[in-house]
N, C-alpha and C positions, 0 to 999 in steps of 0.2 A: 617396613621402610616406605613412604608412597613415591611414586613414580614423577617425578617432575619433566617439564619439557622445554627446552632440549633437554636431552637426558645427560646425566655427566658423564666424568670419563671411568668413573668404577663401574658406572653402567654398563655401558657403551664394553667393556670389556669383559665382562659377564656374557652381553650379547652375543659378540663374538665368539667366546670360546663354547657357547653352548652350538650355534647355528654357522660359524665359519664366517671370514670378513664381509663377501661379498654376500650371502646372507642376511650377514648383520647391518649392512647398507641398504639391502632392500626393505627389511623388517622397520627400520629407521624412517624410508621413504613412506613407504604406506601407513604406517603408524602417524606420519605427521599428516599427510592426505585426509585420514580420518579424522583426524583430532580437530581440523580444520573443518570439516565437512560440517561435523558435529557442533561448531561453535567454540570450540574450548581453543582456539588460538584466532587473535584477531586478523581478521582479513577482509580488505575494503576492496572493493572493486566500482571502478567509474564509467559510466556510460553518458555519451550526450546524443543529443538529436538535433537536426531532422534526421530521420531514418540511419539511428548510429545503433538499436539494437535495445533501447530501453524497455520499450514494451516486451518485448519477447522475452527480455531476462525479468523482469516481475511477473510477467505469465507464468513463467518457471517457478519463481517463489512461491509463487499462491498453489500452484499443482503440486510441490513438493510438501506444502503444510500437512502438519499430522494432527495439529490439536487447535490452533487458534489465529484467526486473522483480524486485527484491526487497523480500519484503514479510517485516514483523515484528508478530505478531499472539498477542494474549491469546486471545481467543474468535474464534469462526468460525461464523458460523450463517446469513450471507448469501447467498441462493445466486446473484443477480445480481453478486456479486463473485466468489464463487469460479466459476463459469461464465466469466467476463469472464478471469478467469487461466489457466483450461483453455485457452480459443480462443487465449489468446495463445502457450500451449506448442503448440497444434498449428502455429499459425504459423511455428513454428521459434524464438522468443523462450526467450532464457535466465531461465527463472521460478524462482526458489528463493524459499522459505517457511520461515520458523522459527515456530516456534509452542511455547505454554505447554503443560506438560505436563498440565494438566488437559485438552486436548483428545483425550488417548488414552483417558480415561474417561466424558467429558461424550459422550450419548446422541444429543445435539442437535448436536455439530459437525460439520461437514463434510469432516470428516477423510477420512472413507470414503469421498464422492466424490472428491476430490483422490486418494488411491490407485486409485481404479478407473479413472481417466480419463488415467493416468500420468502426473500430478503427482505427485512424493513428499517433503510435506515434511518438514525436520528438526523434534527437538525440544531446546528448551534446557531441559535437569534442572539446571543447576548455579546456577541461582537458586528463590529462595522462590517468586517469582513471575515468569515472563517477561511484563510488563506491557507492552510497547512496543506501538504503534498505527503503524506507518512504511510507507509505499512509498516507493521509490528508483527511479525511472524514467528509463534512455539515460544515466544519469550527468548528468544536466539538470535532474530536476524530486524534490522531497521533497513528501511529503505525511503531515502529524504533527499531532498535535491528542490530544482526549481521546475522539475517534470508534472505539468498537470498529466493528469487521467484523462486527455482529450486524441481526438484526431489530429487536430490541428498540432498540438506538441510534440505528436510522433512523426506526423508528415510534413510542417514546416517550420517550425518553430525554433528557435537556437537554445535547448534546455540542457540541464544538467541531472545525472542523479547517481547516488552511491546504492551500493549496497555492503550494507557493515555488519557483520556477526563477528564474534568472540570478543564482544567489550560489556562483559554484563551490565557495569554501574550502569553505562549511557542509556542501552537498551533498558532496563528500569526505569531511568528518568523518563524516557519516551512515552513510555508504559502508563507512568502513574500521572504523568500529563494527560495522556488520551481519557483516562477517569477522570480527572478533572474538567474536563470540556462534557465528558460524556453525562456527567451528574447535574448538570445545567441545561440539556438539550430536551428537545421534542421531538415525538414522534412526528416524521417527515409526511406533508400532505400534497396532492396533487392541486395546484390552483388554477385550472385551465379555463375556467369561468372567468377569475378574477383578471386573469389577462387579455380576454376576449373583453370582457365590459371597459378595462382600461383602454384598448386599442379602440375600441367605439367611441368612447367618448374623447380621446384626442383626435380620430379624425373630422366628427362630425361636430366637435363644439363649436364651430365658428361657422357651420351652415346656417343659416337661417330657417325656421320652419317654415313649410309652407302654409298659407292661409286657406282656412276650411274655406271650401265652396261656396 
């Protein structure tokens, strides 16, 4: 006979017979906690910014990952999140990151850190903006919301973030969507020279050339 949650009256009766009433309550409580941590019970936690614990909560989820971390991000400038992903990669986890194309030109993006540390994000060029802010961890946890993975989102912006576990079908949909976008994404490239050239042209386009002496 399979075990269901919450336990039936019949199951509780036999647990009580085996360990006593107090012991039964204790076992049921800790078994419920364990199932929640393992993602077998729907558990949703909400966080808000500025300075409402979003970054710390996401870093902890990445640190607790055991196999896989999939990330979709519009902007990426928050070093604690960046290095949590780098460390996950060094621990042998499958770390995959999809970024918006603006990161290739944005001087403050942590794209260069990722590349220097052996994490190779892909860039989704197929949309006007790749505006997702999602982390999918071990096929058991989804982190999503308006919260960008940036210093500004953590310290200045009004943002929200949900950590969801225990909803296998929804997590599967998020992971399938990630793979759909990954299929048309390309390897990220730093385009610093292009940025400098564009800036140089804009600054000097109205300045007349000096006449030759």
